[in-house]
All heavy atoms as a GROMACS GRO file, in nm:
protein
  573
    1MET      N    1  -0.047   2.004  -1.673
    1MET     CA    2   0.020   1.938  -1.571
    1MET      C    3  -0.079   1.865  -1.481
    1MET      O    4  -0.046   1.758  -1.420
    1MET     CB    5   0.097   2.043  -1.494
    1MET     CG    6   0.189   1.975  -1.382
    1MET     SD    7   0.325   1.888  -1.466
    1MET     CE    8   0.423   1.840  -1.327
    2GLY      N    9  -0.201   1.920  -1.461
    2GLY     CA   10  -0.296   1.857  -1.379
    2GLY      C   11  -0.340   1.719  -1.433
    2GLY      O   12  -0.360   1.625  -1.365
    3THR      N   13  -0.354   1.707  -1.572
    3THR     CA   14  -0.390   1.580  -1.640
    3THR      C   15  -0.280   1.478  -1.615
    3THR      O   16  -0.306   1.360  -1.588
    3THR     CB   17  -0.414   1.606  -1.784
    3THR    OG1   18  -0.508   1.710  -1.810
    3THR    CG2   19  -0.460   1.480  -1.854
    4VAL      N   20  -0.154   1.516  -1.632
    4VAL     CA   21  -0.044   1.428  -1.606
    4VAL      C   22  -0.034   1.373  -1.463
    4VAL      O   23  -0.024   1.256  -1.435
    4VAL     CB   24   0.091   1.491  -1.641
    4VAL    CG1   25   0.204   1.403  -1.602
    4VAL    CG2   26   0.100   1.537  -1.783
    5MET      N   27  -0.068   1.453  -1.368
    5MET     CA   28  -0.070   1.424  -1.227
    5MET      C   29  -0.186   1.327  -1.199
    5MET      O   30  -0.176   1.229  -1.114
    5MET     CB   31  -0.081   1.538  -1.132
    5MET     CG   32   0.057   1.614  -1.126
    5MET     SD   33   0.196   1.509  -1.068
    5MET     CE   34   0.136   1.449  -0.910
    6LEU      N   35  -0.304   1.348  -1.269
    6LEU     CA   36  -0.416   1.256  -1.250
    6LEU      C   37  -0.386   1.117  -1.297
    6LEU      O   38  -0.420   1.011  -1.239
    6LEU     CB   39  -0.540   1.312  -1.322
    6LEU     CG   40  -0.611   1.413  -1.251
    6LEU    CD1   41  -0.723   1.466  -1.334
    6LEU    CD2   42  -0.678   1.356  -1.123
    7ILE      N   43  -0.315   1.107  -1.408
    7ILE     CA   44  -0.274   0.985  -1.470
    7ILE      C   45  -0.172   0.908  -1.379
    7ILE      O   46  -0.188   0.791  -1.345
    7ILE     CB   47  -0.216   0.989  -1.617
    7ILE    CG1   48  -0.326   1.050  -1.701
    7ILE    CG2   49  -0.160   0.873  -1.662
    7ILE    CD1   50  -0.279   1.091  -1.842
    8VAL      N   51  -0.070   0.986  -1.334
    8VAL     CA   52   0.033   0.931  -1.239
    8VAL      C   53  -0.040   0.883  -1.110
    8VAL      O   54  -0.012   0.772  -1.060
    8VAL     CB   55   0.142   1.024  -1.212
    8VAL    CG1   56   0.230   0.980  -1.099
    8VAL    CG2   57   0.217   1.057  -1.336
    9HIS      N   58  -0.128   0.960  -1.060
    9HIS     CA   59  -0.204   0.933  -0.932
    9HIS      C   60  -0.288   0.795  -0.954
    9HIS      O   61  -0.296   0.717  -0.860
    9HIS     CB   62  -0.283   1.048  -0.891
    9HIS     CG   63  -0.351   1.033  -0.760
    9HIS    ND1   64  -0.276   1.031  -0.645
    9HIS    CD2   65  -0.480   1.013  -0.725
    9HIS    CE1   66  -0.361   1.013  -0.547
    9HIS    NE2   67  -0.487   1.002  -0.590
   10ALA      N   68  -0.350   0.786  -1.065
   10ALA     CA   69  -0.435   0.670  -1.097
   10ALA      C   70  -0.347   0.541  -1.105
   10ALA      O   71  -0.378   0.437  -1.053
   10ALA     CB   72  -0.512   0.693  -1.228
   11ILE      N   73  -0.231   0.554  -1.168
   11ILE     CA   74  -0.137   0.440  -1.174
   11ILE      C   75  -0.090   0.397  -1.040
   11ILE      O   76  -0.090   0.283  -1.005
   11ILE     CB   77  -0.026   0.473  -1.278
   11ILE    CG1   78  -0.070   0.490  -1.418
   11ILE    CG2   79   0.088   0.367  -1.265
   11ILE    CD1   80   0.027   0.545  -1.515
   12ILE      N   81  -0.047   0.501  -0.961
   12ILE     CA   82   0.001   0.470  -0.821
   12ILE      C   83  -0.119   0.401  -0.735
   12ILE      O   84  -0.091   0.306  -0.666
   12ILE     CB   85   0.048   0.594  -0.752
   12ILE    CG1   86   0.179   0.639  -0.812
   12ILE    CG2   87   0.072   0.570  -0.606
   12ILE    CD1   88   0.229   0.773  -0.775
   13SER      N   89  -0.242   0.447  -0.766
   13SER     CA   90  -0.349   0.396  -0.690
   13SER      C   91  -0.370   0.244  -0.722
   13SER      O   92  -0.395   0.169  -0.634
   13SER     CB   93  -0.488   0.471  -0.725
   13SER     OG   94  -0.474   0.597  -0.686
   14VAL      N   95  -0.367   0.214  -0.858
   14VAL     CA   96  -0.388   0.079  -0.898
   14VAL      C   97  -0.288  -0.012  -0.844
   14VAL      O   98  -0.311  -0.122  -0.802
   14VAL     CB   99  -0.400   0.078  -1.055
   14VAL    CG1  100  -0.398  -0.067  -1.107
   14VAL    CG2  101  -0.525   0.143  -1.098
   15VAL      N  102  -0.159   0.036  -0.852
   15VAL     CA  103  -0.048  -0.054  -0.799
   15VAL      C  104  -0.065  -0.074  -0.651
   15VAL      O  105  -0.032  -0.186  -0.588
   15VAL     CB  106   0.091   0.014  -0.830
   15VAL    CG1  107   0.199  -0.052  -0.766
   15VAL    CG2  108   0.108   0.010  -0.981
   16LEU      N  109  -0.096   0.030  -0.584
   16LEU     CA  110  -0.112   0.012  -0.428
   16LEU      C  111  -0.226  -0.083  -0.398
   16LEU      O  112  -0.216  -0.168  -0.300
   16LEU     CB  113  -0.138   0.153  -0.365
   16LEU     CG  114  -0.156   0.162  -0.217
   16LEU    CD1  115  -0.020   0.113  -0.157
   16LEU    CD2  116  -0.179   0.298  -0.166
   17ILE      N  117  -0.343  -0.064  -0.466
   17ILE     CA  118  -0.447  -0.167  -0.448
   17ILE      C  119  -0.408  -0.306  -0.471
   17ILE      O  120  -0.435  -0.397  -0.396
   17ILE     CB  121  -0.574  -0.128  -0.536
   17ILE    CG1  122  -0.627   0.004  -0.481
   17ILE    CG2  123  -0.675  -0.235  -0.533
   17ILE    CD1  124  -0.736   0.065  -0.571
   18TYR      N  125  -0.334  -0.326  -0.585
   18TYR     CA  126  -0.281  -0.457  -0.622
   18TYR      C  127  -0.184  -0.519  -0.514
   18TYR      O  128  -0.208  -0.639  -0.471
   18TYR     CB  129  -0.205  -0.458  -0.753
   18TYR     CG  130  -0.141  -0.589  -0.788
   18TYR    CD1  131  -0.214  -0.697  -0.830
   18TYR    CD2  132  -0.005  -0.595  -0.782
   18TYR    CE1  133  -0.155  -0.816  -0.855
   18TYR    CE2  134   0.054  -0.716  -0.806
   18TYR     CZ  135  -0.014  -0.823  -0.850
   18TYR     OH  136   0.050  -0.940  -0.876
   19LEU      N  137  -0.091  -0.435  -0.468
   19LEU     CA  138  -0.004  -0.485  -0.363
   19LEU      C  139  -0.079  -0.511  -0.239
   19LEU      O  140  -0.042  -0.606  -0.172
   19LEU     CB  141   0.113  -0.382  -0.337
   19LEU     CG  142   0.210  -0.368  -0.457
   19LEU    CD1  143   0.301  -0.244  -0.428
   19LEU    CD2  144   0.291  -0.496  -0.462
   20SER      N  145  -0.172  -0.433  -0.198
   20SER     CA  146  -0.247  -0.456  -0.082
   20SER      C  147  -0.327  -0.590  -0.079
   20SER      O  148  -0.318  -0.667   0.013
   20SER     CB  149  -0.342  -0.342  -0.049
   20SER     OG  150  -0.264  -0.227  -0.030
   21LEU      N  151  -0.396  -0.612  -0.193
   21LEU     CA  152  -0.466  -0.730  -0.209
   21LEU      C  153  -0.380  -0.854  -0.220
   21LEU      O  154  -0.416  -0.960  -0.162
   21LEU     CB  155  -0.558  -0.722  -0.334
   21LEU     CG  156  -0.677  -0.615  -0.324
   21LEU    CD1  157  -0.750  -0.617  -0.451
   21LEU    CD2  158  -0.770  -0.663  -0.205
   22LYS      N  159  -0.262  -0.841  -0.275
   22LYS     CA  160  -0.174  -0.952  -0.291
   22LYS      C  161  -0.125  -0.988  -0.149
   22LYS      O  162  -0.105  -1.107  -0.119
   22LYS     CB  163  -0.057  -0.913  -0.380
   22LYS     CG  164   0.031  -1.026  -0.414
   22LYS     CD  165   0.144  -0.992  -0.512
   22LYS     CE  166   0.229  -1.104  -0.543
   22LYS     NZ  167   0.344  -1.068  -0.624
   23GLN      N  168  -0.096  -0.894  -0.064
   23GLN     CA  169  -0.047  -0.924   0.073
   23GLN      C  170  -0.158  -0.988   0.153
   23GLN      O  171  -0.131  -1.066   0.245
   23GLN     CB  172   0.008  -0.793   0.137
   23GLN     CG  173   0.148  -0.763   0.104
   23GLN     CD  174   0.201  -0.652   0.175
   23GLN    OE1  175   0.129  -0.581   0.250
   23GLN    NE2  176   0.334  -0.645   0.177
   24MET      N  177  -0.272  -0.945   0.135
   24MET     CA  178  -0.382  -1.001   0.214
   24MET      C  179  -0.399  -1.151   0.201
   24MET      O  180  -0.441  -1.218   0.284
   24MET     CB  181  -0.521  -0.934   0.177
   24MET     CG  182  -0.534  -0.792   0.238
   24MET     SD  183  -0.682  -0.715   0.190
   24MET     CE  184  -0.804  -0.819   0.265
   25GLY      N  185  -0.351  -1.205   0.085
   25GLY     CA  186  -0.354  -1.344   0.067
   25GLY      C  187  -0.271  -1.428   0.154
   25GLY      O  188  -0.298  -1.540   0.185
   26LYS      N  189  -0.164  -1.365   0.201
   26LYS     CA  190  -0.070  -1.435   0.289
   26LYS      C  191  -0.136  -1.460   0.427
   26LYS      O  192  -0.108  -1.558   0.499
   26LYS     CB  193   0.046  -1.352   0.322
   26LYS     CG  194   0.145  -1.342   0.206
   26LYS     CD  195   0.278  -1.273   0.260
   26LYS     CE  196   0.330  -1.177   0.163
   26LYS     NZ  197   0.442  -1.104   0.216
   27PHE      N  198  -0.219  -1.364   0.477
   27PHE     CA  199  -0.278  -1.373   0.597
   27PHE      C  200  -0.431  -1.405   0.596
   27PHE      O  201  -0.508  -1.342   0.657
   27PHE     CB  202  -0.252  -1.241   0.676
   27PHE     CG  203  -0.110  -1.194   0.676
   27PHE    CD1  204  -0.074  -1.085   0.605
   27PHE    CD2  205  -0.013  -1.273   0.739
   27PHE    CE1  206   0.056  -1.046   0.603
   27PHE    CE2  207   0.117  -1.239   0.735
   27PHE     CZ  208   0.154  -1.126   0.662
   28ALA      N  209  -0.457  -1.495   0.508
   28ALA     CA  210  -0.601  -1.522   0.478
   28ALA      C  211  -0.660  -1.624   0.578
   28ALA      O  212  -0.778  -1.666   0.549
   28ALA     CB  213  -0.616  -1.581   0.337
   29GLU      N  214  -0.599  -1.657   0.680
   29GLU     CA  215  -0.668  -1.737   0.780
   29GLU      C  216  -0.769  -1.665   0.858
   29GLU      O  217  -0.786  -1.550   0.841
   29GLU     CB  218  -0.561  -1.789   0.877
   29GLU     CG  219  -0.451  -1.871   0.805
   29GLU     CD  220  -0.328  -1.896   0.899
   29GLU    OE1  221  -0.334  -1.857   1.010
   29GLU    OE2  222  -0.240  -1.958   0.851
   30LEU      N  223  -0.831  -1.730   0.948
   30LEU     CA  224  -0.941  -1.676   1.028
   30LEU      C  225  -0.880  -1.553   1.110
   30LEU      O  226  -0.950  -1.438   1.113
   30LEU     CB  227  -1.007  -1.767   1.125
   30LEU     CG  228  -1.125  -1.711   1.210
   30LEU    CD1  229  -1.234  -1.666   1.110
   30LEU    CD2  230  -1.178  -1.825   1.302
   31GLY      N  231  -0.769  -1.566   1.162
   31GLY     CA  232  -0.715  -1.457   1.247
   31GLY      C  233  -0.670  -1.342   1.159
   31GLY      O  234  -0.660  -1.225   1.201
   32GLY      N  235  -0.645  -1.359   1.026
   32GLY     CA  236  -0.611  -1.254   0.935
   32GLY      C  237  -0.714  -1.159   0.923
   32GLY      O  238  -0.693  -1.042   0.884
   33ALA      N  239  -0.836  -1.194   0.933
   33ALA     CA  240  -0.948  -1.106   0.915
   33ALA      C  241  -0.949  -0.994   1.024
   33ALA      O  242  -1.009  -0.894   1.006
   33ALA     CB  243  -1.085  -1.183   0.917
   34PHE      N  244  -0.890  -1.025   1.134
   34PHE     CA  245  -0.888  -0.934   1.248
   34PHE      C  246  -0.749  -0.870   1.258
   34PHE      O  247  -0.717  -0.807   1.366
   34PHE     CB  248  -0.932  -1.001   1.370
   34PHE     CG  249  -1.066  -1.064   1.361
   34PHE    CD1  250  -1.084  -1.202   1.351
   34PHE    CD2  251  -1.177  -0.983   1.358
   34PHE    CE1  252  -1.195  -1.261   1.347
   34PHE    CE2  253  -1.302  -1.041   1.344
   34PHE     CZ  254  -1.317  -1.180   1.340
   35GLY      N  255  -0.659  -0.891   1.171
   35GLY     CA  256  -0.534  -0.815   1.176
   35GLY      C  257  -0.416  -0.899   1.229
   35GLY      O  258  -0.305  -0.856   1.221
   36SER      N  259  -0.440  -1.012   1.291
   36SER     CA  260  -0.330  -1.088   1.338
   36SER      C  261  -0.272  -1.182   1.242
   36SER      O  262  -0.156  -1.174   1.208
   36SER     CB  263  -0.361  -1.162   1.474
   36SER     OG  264  -0.464  -1.252   1.445
   37GLY      N  265  -0.346  -1.282   1.199
   37GLY     CA  266  -0.303  -1.366   1.097
   37GLY      C  267  -0.191  -1.454   1.139
   37GLY      O  268  -0.159  -1.491   1.263
   38SER      N  269  -0.101  -1.489   1.044
   38SER     CA  270   0.016  -1.562   1.078
   38SER      C  271   0.134  -1.483   1.100
   38SER      O  272   0.254  -1.530   1.109
   38SER     CB  273   0.048  -1.662   0.959
   38SER     OG  274   0.075  -1.591   0.846
   39MET      N  275   0.122  -1.358   1.128
   39MET     CA  276   0.237  -1.270   1.155
   39MET      C  277   0.280  -1.305   1.300
   39MET      O  278   0.402  -1.292   1.324
   39MET     CB  279   0.188  -1.118   1.167
   39MET     CG  280   0.176  -1.060   1.030
   39MET     SD  281   0.326  -1.022   0.949
   39MET     CE  282   0.370  -0.874   1.034
   40ASN      N  283   0.201  -1.347   1.386
   40ASN     CA  284   0.230  -1.386   1.528
   40ASN      C  285   0.255  -1.541   1.528
   40ASN      O  286   0.170  -1.614   1.490
   40ASN     CB  287   0.127  -1.353   1.625
   40ASN     CG  288   0.112  -1.211   1.631
   40ASN    OD1  289   0.198  -1.128   1.616
   40ASN    ND2  290  -0.020  -1.170   1.661
   41THR      N  291   0.374  -1.574   1.559
   41THR     CA  292   0.412  -1.717   1.568
   41THR      C  293   0.436  -1.761   1.705
   41THR      O  294   0.421  -1.673   1.796
   41THR     CB  295   0.542  -1.750   1.478
   41THR    OG1  296   0.647  -1.672   1.532
   41THR    CG2  297   0.513  -1.706   1.331
   42ILE      N  298   0.478  -1.884   1.727
   42ILE     CA  299   0.510  -1.923   1.872
   42ILE      C  300   0.621  -1.836   1.928
   42ILE      O  301   0.621  -1.807   2.039
   42ILE     CB  302   0.546  -2.078   1.862
   42ILE    CG1  303   0.428  -2.164   1.816
   42ILE    CG2  304   0.591  -2.123   2.000
   42ILE    CD1  305   0.456  -2.304   1.795
   43PHE      N  306   0.716  -1.805   1.844
   43PHE     CA  307   0.831  -1.736   1.890
   43PHE      C  308   0.823  -1.583   1.892
   43PHE      O  309   0.920  -1.515   1.905
   43PHE     CB  310   0.962  -1.781   1.811
   43PHE     CG  311   0.975  -1.934   1.824
   43PHE    CD1  312   0.956  -2.007   1.712
   43PHE    CD2  313   1.014  -1.988   1.940
   43PHE    CE1  314   0.972  -2.143   1.720
   43PHE    CE2  315   1.034  -2.129   1.954
   43PHE     CZ  316   1.012  -2.204   1.835
   44GLY      N  317   0.701  -1.535   1.863
   44GLY     CA  318   0.680  -1.385   1.858
   44GLY      C  319   0.658  -1.335   1.712
   44GLY      O  320   0.661  -1.416   1.614
   45ARG      N  321   0.637  -1.212   1.703
   45ARG     CA  322   0.617  -1.144   1.579
   45ARG      C  323   0.732  -1.149   1.487
   45ARG      O  324   0.842  -1.134   1.534
   45ARG     CB  325   0.571  -1.004   1.598
   45ARG     CG  326   0.528  -0.936   1.475
   45ARG     CD  327   0.483  -0.792   1.508
   45ARG     NE  328   0.434  -0.725   1.391
   45ARG     CZ  329   0.500  -0.662   1.308
   45ARG    NH1  330   0.638  -0.659   1.327
   45ARG    NH2  331   0.454  -0.610   1.205
   46GLU      N  332   0.714  -1.164   1.345
   46GLU     CA  333   0.822  -1.167   1.260
   46GLU      C  334   0.882  -1.023   1.254
   46GLU      O  335   0.802  -0.928   1.259
   46GLU     CB  336   0.776  -1.209   1.121
   46GLU     CG  337   0.735  -1.344   1.104
   46GLU     CD  338   0.681  -1.382   0.968
   46GLU    OE1  339   0.702  -1.300   0.876
   46GLU    OE2  340   0.622  -1.484   0.955
   47LYS      N  341   1.012  -1.013   1.244
   47LYS     CA  342   1.078  -0.880   1.251
   47LYS      C  343   1.091  -0.838   1.108
   47LYS      O  344   1.127  -0.907   1.018
   47LYS     CB  345   1.211  -0.893   1.312
   47LYS     CG  346   1.205  -0.950   1.452
   47LYS     CD  347   1.143  -0.861   1.555
   47LYS     CE  348   1.167  -0.904   1.690
   47LYS     NZ  349   1.045  -0.964   1.749
   48GLY      N  350   1.070  -0.706   1.086
   48GLY     CA  351   1.096  -0.646   0.958
   48GLY      C  352   0.984  -0.677   0.856
   48GLY      O  353   0.891  -0.748   0.884
   49LEU      N  354   1.002  -0.613   0.737
   49LEU     CA  355   0.913  -0.639   0.627
   49LEU      C  356   0.988  -0.717   0.517
   49LEU      O  357   1.103  -0.697   0.492
   49LEU     CB  358   0.861  -0.500   0.569
   49LEU     CG  359   0.772  -0.422   0.669
   49LEU    CD1  360   0.753  -0.285   0.594
   49LEU    CD2  361   0.641  -0.492   0.688
   50ASP      N  362   0.912  -0.787   0.440
   50ASP     CA  363   0.962  -0.845   0.325
   50ASP      C  364   0.962  -0.746   0.206
   50ASP      O  365   0.928  -0.628   0.225
   50ASP     CB  366   0.887  -0.974   0.282
   50ASP     CG  367   0.736  -0.956   0.258
   50ASP    OD1  368   0.693  -0.846   0.294
   50ASP    OD2  369   0.676  -1.036   0.204
   51ALA      N  370   1.007  -0.786   0.089
   51ALA     CA  371   1.027  -0.693  -0.029
   51ALA      C  372   0.882  -0.640  -0.057
   51ALA      O  373   0.865  -0.521  -0.091
   51ALA     CB  374   1.075  -0.760  -0.152
   52GLU      N  375   0.781  -0.731  -0.061
   52GLU     CA  376   0.643  -0.674  -0.090
   52GLU      C  377   0.591  -0.572   0.009
   52GLU      O  378   0.527  -0.477  -0.031
   52GLU     CB  379   0.548  -0.792  -0.099
   52GLU     CG  380   0.564  -0.880  -0.223
   52GLU     CD  381   0.464  -0.997  -0.225
   52GLU    OE1  382   0.390  -1.008  -0.132
   52GLU    OE2  383   0.462  -1.063  -0.316
   53GLY      N  384   0.622  -0.592   0.140
   53GLY     CA  385   0.585  -0.500   0.235
   53GLY      C  386   0.650  -0.360   0.221
   53GLY      O  387   0.581  -0.265   0.239
   54LYS      N  388   0.779  -0.376   0.186
   54LYS     CA  389   0.858  -0.251   0.162
   54LYS      C  390   0.801  -0.174   0.038
   54LYS      O  391   0.786  -0.048   0.039
   54LYS     CB  392   0.999  -0.271   0.144
   54LYS     CG  393   1.071  -0.315   0.279
   54LYS     CD  394   1.213  -0.350   0.252
   54LYS     CE  395   1.274  -0.402   0.390
   54LYS     NZ  396   1.412  -0.440   0.365
   55LEU      N  397   0.759  -0.250  -0.068
   55LEU     CA  398   0.705  -0.186  -0.179
   55LEU      C  399   0.568  -0.121  -0.151
   55LEU      O  400   0.534  -0.013  -0.197
   55LEU     CB  401   0.680  -0.288  -0.293
   55LEU     CG  402   0.798  -0.307  -0.389
   55LEU    CD1  403   0.777  -0.424  -0.487
   55LEU    CD2  404   0.836  -0.190  -0.465
   56THR      N  405   0.487  -0.184  -0.064
   56THR     CA  406   0.359  -0.127  -0.027
   56THR      C  407   0.374  -0.005   0.047
   56THR      O  408   0.298   0.091   0.026
   56THR     CB  409   0.279  -0.239   0.056
   56THR    OG1  410   0.275  -0.356  -0.023
   56THR    CG2  411   0.144  -0.191   0.086
   57VAL      N  412   0.466  -0.006   0.137
   57VAL     CA  413   0.495   0.121   0.218
   57VAL      C  414   0.542   0.230   0.121
   57VAL      O  415   0.497   0.344   0.134
   57VAL     CB  416   0.606   0.094   0.333
   57VAL    CG1  417   0.650   0.222   0.385
   57VAL    CG2  418   0.546   0.004   0.435
   58LEU      N  419   0.630   0.200   0.021
   58LEU     CA  420   0.680   0.298  -0.065
   58LEU      C  421   0.565   0.358  -0.145
   58LEU      O  422   0.556   0.478  -0.162
   58LEU     CB  423   0.785   0.238  -0.162
   58LEU     CG  424   0.830   0.322  -0.279
   58LEU    CD1  425   0.914   0.439  -0.226
   58LEU    CD2  426   0.909   0.241  -0.383
   59PHE      N  427   0.476   0.268  -0.200
   59PHE     CA  428   0.362   0.321  -0.281
   59PHE      C  429   0.265   0.389  -0.198
   59PHE      O  430   0.191   0.476  -0.249
   59PHE     CB  431   0.304   0.202  -0.360
   59PHE     CG  432   0.375   0.186  -0.490
   59PHE    CD1  433   0.475   0.083  -0.504
   59PHE    CD2  434   0.345   0.255  -0.604
   59PHE    CE1  435   0.538   0.067  -0.624
   59PHE    CE2  436   0.418   0.240  -0.728
   59PHE     CZ  437   0.505   0.145  -0.736
   60GLY      N  438   0.258   0.350  -0.061
   60GLY     CA  439   0.166   0.432   0.018
   60GLY      C  440   0.223   0.576   0.036
   60GLY      O  441   0.138   0.665   0.033
   61ILE      N  442   0.346   0.587   0.053
   61ILE     CA  443   0.409   0.725   0.058
   61ILE      C  444   0.389   0.803  -0.064
   61ILE      O  445   0.354   0.918  -0.074
   61ILE     CB  446   0.548   0.711   0.116
   61ILE    CG1  447   0.557   0.660   0.251
   61ILE    CG2  448   0.623   0.844   0.092
   61ILE    CD1  449   0.701   0.626   0.294
   62LEU      N  450   0.415   0.736  -0.183
   62LEU     CA  451   0.402   0.790  -0.308
   62LEU      C  452   0.254   0.833  -0.337
   62LEU      O  453   0.227   0.942  -0.391
   62LEU     CB  454   0.440   0.703  -0.421
   62LEU     CG  455   0.592   0.680  -0.442
   62LEU    CD1  456   0.615   0.567  -0.538
   62LEU    CD2  457   0.660   0.809  -0.473
   63PHE      N  458   0.156   0.761  -0.291
   63PHE     CA  459   0.016   0.790  -0.299
   63PHE      C  460  -0.016   0.914  -0.219
   63PHE      O  461  -0.089   1.006  -0.271
   63PHE     CB  462  -0.073   0.678  -0.250
   63PHE     CG  463  -0.223   0.708  -0.259
   63PHE    CD1  464  -0.281   0.690  -0.375
   63PHE    CD2  465  -0.285   0.745  -0.142
   63PHE    CE1  466  -0.420   0.722  -0.382
   63PHE    CE2  467  -0.421   0.767  -0.149
   63PHE     CZ  468  -0.486   0.756  -0.267
   64PHE      N  469   0.034   0.925  -0.104
   64PHE     CA  470   0.018   1.039  -0.019
   64PHE      C  471   0.070   1.168  -0.082
   64PHE      O  472   0.006   1.267  -0.095
   64PHE     CB  473   0.077   1.024   0.124
   64PHE     CG  474   0.062   1.137   0.214
   64PHE    CD1  475  -0.056   1.168   0.268
   64PHE    CD2  476   0.170   1.214   0.244
   64PHE    CE1  477  -0.070   1.274   0.354
   64PHE    CE2  478   0.161   1.319   0.331
   64PHE     CZ  479   0.039   1.356   0.386
   65VAL      N  480   0.197   1.160  -0.130
   65VAL     CA  481   0.261   1.280  -0.192
   65VAL      C  482   0.190   1.311  -0.323
   65VAL      O  483   0.166   1.429  -0.358
   65VAL     CB  484   0.408   1.254  -0.221
   65VAL    CG1  485   0.475   1.355  -0.302
   65VAL    CG2  486   0.488   1.240  -0.085
   66SER      N  487   0.146   1.212  -0.402
   66SER     CA  488   0.076   1.234  -0.528
   66SER      C  489  -0.057   1.298  -0.498
   66SER      O  490  -0.095   1.384  -0.581
   66SER     CB  491   0.057   1.094  -0.597
   66SER     OG  492  -0.020   1.109  -0.710
   67SER      N  493  -0.126   1.259  -0.394
   67SER     CA  494  -0.256   1.322  -0.368
   67SER      C  495  -0.243   1.474  -0.346
   67SER      O  496  -0.320   1.553  -0.393
   67SER     CB  497  -0.314   1.254  -0.241
   67SER     OG  498  -0.340   1.125  -0.264
   68ILE      N  499  -0.142   1.508  -0.266
   68ILE     CA  500  -0.119   1.648  -0.243
   68ILE      C  501  -0.077   1.728  -0.368
   68ILE      O  502  -0.126   1.837  -0.394
   68ILE     CB  503  -0.012   1.665  -0.128
   68ILE    CG1  504  -0.062   1.610   0.003
   68ILE    CG2  505   0.028   1.813  -0.116
   68ILE    CD1  506   0.035   1.600   0.119
   69LEU      N  507   0.016   1.673  -0.436
   69LEU     CA  508   0.061   1.734  -0.566
   69LEU      C  509  -0.058   1.746  -0.666
   69LEU      O  510  -0.072   1.848  -0.733
   69LEU     CB  511   0.169   1.666  -0.628
   69LEU     CG  512   0.307   1.671  -0.551
   69LEU    CD1  513   0.413   1.591  -0.618
   69LEU    CD2  514   0.352   1.822  -0.543
   70THR      N  515  -0.138   1.652  -0.680
   70THR     CA  516  -0.253   1.643  -0.769
   70THR      C  517  -0.354   1.755  -0.733
   70THR      O  518  -0.406   1.833  -0.815
   70THR     CB  519  -0.318   1.513  -0.778
   70THR    OG1  520  -0.226   1.416  -0.824
   70THR    CG2  521  -0.436   1.514  -0.877
   71ALA      N  522  -0.380   1.765  -0.604
   71ALA     CA  523  -0.475   1.871  -0.555
   71ALA      C  524  -0.416   2.009  -0.575
   71ALA      O  525  -0.487   2.104  -0.619
   71ALA     CB  526  -0.503   1.845  -0.402
   72PHE      N  527  -0.279   2.020  -0.559
   72PHE     CA  528  -0.223   2.149  -0.575
   72PHE      C  529  -0.225   2.199  -0.731
   72PHE      O  530  -0.263   2.301  -0.761
   72PHE     CB  531  -0.073   2.143  -0.529
   72PHE     CG  532   0.006   2.270  -0.566
   72PHE    CD1  533  -0.018   2.388  -0.495
   72PHE    CD2  534   0.096   2.273  -0.672
   72PHE    CE1  535   0.056   2.504  -0.523
   72PHE    CE2  536   0.170   2.379  -0.695
   72PHE     CZ  537   0.154   2.503  -0.621
   73PHE      N  538  -0.191   2.098  -0.821
   73PHE     CA  539  -0.190   2.137  -0.963
   73PHE      C  540  -0.335   2.156  -1.021
   73PHE      O  541  -0.349   2.234  -1.116
   73PHE     CB  542  -0.115   2.025  -1.040
   73PHE     CG  543   0.032   2.043  -1.028
   73PHE    CD1  544   0.110   1.938  -0.973
   73PHE    CD2  545   0.106   2.159  -1.058
   73PHE    CE1  546   0.241   1.948  -0.961
   73PHE    CE2  547   0.242   2.168  -1.045
   73PHE     CZ  548   0.311   2.065  -0.999
   74ILE      N  549  -0.427   2.083  -0.967
   74ILE     CA  550  -0.564   2.100  -1.021
   74ILE      C  551  -0.620   2.234  -0.973
   74ILE      O  552  -0.701   2.301  -1.041
   74ILE     CB  553  -0.660   1.978  -0.971
   74ILE    CG1  554  -0.621   1.862  -1.062
   74ILE    CG2  555  -0.806   2.011  -1.002
   74ILE    CD1  556  -0.683   1.734  -1.018
   75SER      N  557  -0.585   2.275  -0.846
   75SER     CA  558  -0.636   2.404  -0.797
   75SER      C  559  -0.584   2.527  -0.874
   75SER      O  560  -0.640   2.635  -0.860
   75SER     CB  561  -0.616   2.415  -0.649
   75SER     OG  562  -0.475   2.434  -0.628
   76ARG      N  563  -0.476   2.515  -0.937
   76ARG     CA  564  -0.412   2.627  -1.008
   76ARG      C  565  -0.475   2.645  -1.144
   76ARG      O  566  -0.511   2.593  -1.223
   76ARG     CB  567  -0.261   2.608  -1.018
   76ARG     CG  568  -0.202   2.604  -0.883
   76ARG     CD  569  -0.053   2.602  -0.891
   76ARG     NE  570  -0.021   2.720  -0.816
   76ARG     CZ  571   0.068   2.812  -0.858
   76ARG    NH1  572   0.123   2.800  -0.969
   76ARG    NH2  573   0.093   2.922  -0.785
   0.00000   0.00000   0.00000
């Protein structure tokens, strides 16, 4: 079971890295290097997340849970 969890954890890690790097391309202006980027417009911050943002949050949560489960199964 530990080997299966390591494989699942590795896949989740790669997908999370890909999604994070793909989103960084949107905010690649000078201000994006400091966290603001084009998220702030004249009329204020954009509300909500797009589909990629929601997927990134989902895979972040899956990564967290996978980390705990992988550590649990490897320790047994």
